[in-house]
C-alpha positions in Angstrom: 0.0 0.0 0.0 1.3 3.4 -0.9 0.7 6.4 1.3 0.6 10.0 0.1 2.9 10.9 3.0 5.3 9.2 5.3 4.9 9.3 9.1 7.6 11.3 10.9 8.8 8.3 13.0 8.8 5.8 10.1 12.5 5.2 10.4 12.2 4.5 14.1 9.6 1.8 13.8 10.9 -1.7 14.4 8.9 -4.5 12.9 9.3 -7.7 14.8 9.9 -11.0 13.0 8.5 -14.3 14.1 8.7 -18.0 13.6 5.5 -19.9 13.1 5.1 -23.4 14.6 2.3 -25.7 13.4 1.1 -28.7 15.4 -0.2 -30.6 12.4 -1.8 -33.5 14.3 -4.0 -31.0 16.2 -5.2 -29.2 13.1 -8.7 -29.8 11.8 -8.3 -27.9 8.6 -10.6 -25.0 9.3 -8.4 -22.4 7.5 -9.0 -19.6 10.0 -5.2 -19.0 10.3 -4.9 -18.8 6.6 -7.7 -16.3 6.2 -6.6 -14.0 9.1 -2.8 -13.9 8.4 -2.0 -10.2 7.5 1.0 -11.2 5.5 -0.6 -14.2 3.7 2.3 -16.6 4.5 0.0 -19.6 5.2 -1.7 -21.9 2.7 -3.3 -25.4 2.8 -0.7 -28.2 2.3 -1.3 -31.0 -0.1 -0.7 -33.7 2.5 -3.1 -35.0 5.2 -2.7 -35.3 8.9 -3.8 -38.4 11.0 -7.4 -36.9 11.2 -7.6 -36.6 7.4 -7.4 -32.8 7.2 -5.0 -30.6 5.2 -3.0 -28.6 7.8 -1.6 -25.2 6.9 2.0 -24.8 5.6 4.3 -21.8 5.4 4.9 -20.2 2.1 7.0 -17.2 3.3 8.6 -18.2 6.6 10.7 -15.1 6.8 7.8 -12.7 6.3 6.0 -13.4 9.6 5.6 -10.3 11.7 4.7 -12.2 15.0 1.2 -10.7 15.3 -0.2 -13.8 16.9 -3.4 -13.6 14.9 -3.1 -17.2 13.9 -2.8 -18.5 17.4 -5.6 -16.3 18.7 -8.1 -17.5 16.0 -7.2 -21.2 16.1 -9.9 -23.2 17.9 -7.7 -26.2 18.3 -4.5 -24.3 19.5 -2.6 -26.0 16.7 -0.5 -23.0 15.6 1.6 -20.4 17.4 4.4 -18.0 16.7 7.5 -16.9 18.7 9.8 -14.0 18.2 12.7 -14.7 16.0 
């Protein structure tokens, strides 16, 4: 997104990076984490877990901003992120 002006403290803002961990056997394939990821780094994988669902997989592991949206929205607590 392009802004028509730049905030005065734009150079001082530090964007955190995170590492996403997926507990594939807990996942039920609802896709909430994929839909709510602000950086769109998650997608459904082609493989199945033991329950028969497609768990998410990372497409851009270095782009995570550690916002924790995925772990907040997950009903099965199958995904979480930690600061890199």
